[in-house]
N, C-alpha and C positions, 0 to 999 in steps of 0.2 A: 667639462663633460661633453659627450656627444649628444646629438639631438634626441635619440631614443631614451637615453638615461634622463636627460633633462625633462622630457615630456612625462615620464613616469614619476619623477620626483616632484615636478610642478603640479601634478595632479594630486599627489598624496600629502606633501608637507605643509602647504598653507593652512590646512584645516587641523593640523596637529597642535597640541599645546604642551607646555613644559619647558624646562631649561634647554634641553637639546634641540627641540623644535624651534624655540626662540632663536637659538644661535644659528641654526641652518637657514632659517627664514630671513634673518637680518644680514648675514654675511654676504660679501660680494660673490657673485656667481658668474661663470663664463661658460658659454655653450658654443661649441664649434659646429657650424652648420652652413651649408650653402643653400639650403631650402627654407629654413625658418626665417620668416619675415619679421616676427614680433615676439618678444618675450614678455609674457604677462606676469611672471613670478617676480616680485620686487627685487631690486638690486642685481638684476641679470643683464649681462652684456653679451651680445651675439658676436662671435668671431667668424666672419665670413670671408676673410682674406687668407693670407699665408699663415697657417696654423703655427708652424715652427718659428717664424719670425715674431708673431704675436706673443707666444708663450715665452720666448727668449726675452722679450721686453718685460713681460710680467715678472719673470724670475729675477730681473735686475733691479726691480723696485724694492725699497725697504719695506719691512713688515713681516708678517707671520709666514709660515710654510703654506704652500699651495696644496690643497687636498683634492684628490680626484677620485670619484666613484666610477666603477665600471672598468672593463678592460677590453674594449672593442677597438675599432679602427683608429680612434683618436689616441688612445693609449699606445697602440702599436706604433703609430707615427712618432709620438714623443719618445718612446723607448728607442726606436731606430736612430733617432737624432741625439741621443744622450741627454734628453731633457727630463727623464724620470730619475729622481735621486733614490727612491725606495719604492718597492712594490710589496704590498701586504696582501697575502692570500688568506681568506677565511675558508678553511677546509671543513665542510659539514659532512657528517657521516651518513650521506644519502647516496645510494647507488642507483643508476638508471641504465636501462638496456639500450637506449638509443640516444643520439645527440645530433647536434647540427653544427655546421661550420662556424656559425656565429657564437657558439659556446666554446670554441677552442681557445686556449690560452695564447697560442702562437699560430698565426696563419701559415699555410703551406709555404715552405721556403724560408721562413724567418725563425730565428732563435736568438737567445741572449744568454751570455754567461752571467750567472748571478751568485752572490755570496749570502748565505743565511746570516742575519745579524741578530735575530731574536725569534723566540717561539713562546707562545703563551697558550695555555688551555683554560679559557674563561668558563668552561663548563658545558654540560650537555653533549659532550663528545666533540665539540668544536675546537679547532686549533687555529690560532692566528700566527702565520709565518711571515716575517718581515725579511725582505731581500733587498740588496743593493747591487747595482751593476758591478761586475768583477773589475778589479783594478786594470786588467788588460784592455778594458773597453771594447772587447770583441762582441759585436752584435750586428744585426742586420740580416745576413744570410747564413744559412746552415752550411757547415762543412760538407763537402760532397765526396 
């Protein structure tokens, strides 16, 4: 995760209880940051070097899938380098009149061809959409 997501999670999750909180608090966590000096949330490693190289190494290790929350600059970089195997969008039925560039799914000039692999409506009008990069691996810059 990126620094901002890490800081929000590290503030909220350690005080939570229950099976899901226990899992997220004990699992290994990686935060990409060039400014964060110390990670106080247990089992957290700071990646302050080459993000693409470090995530490539992580993906080569045996074990479970790597889960990532958020879709900011870290995810954009991983997607552009073919390191995201699947993207899940939680679509909430909330509409706002304004937004910010940090809330954009893809930054100016970037795009990715994705294929829908699953869709689930868990309730309350929310839809979870799972996408994988398209087989043609076209990503990075928008067609002009």
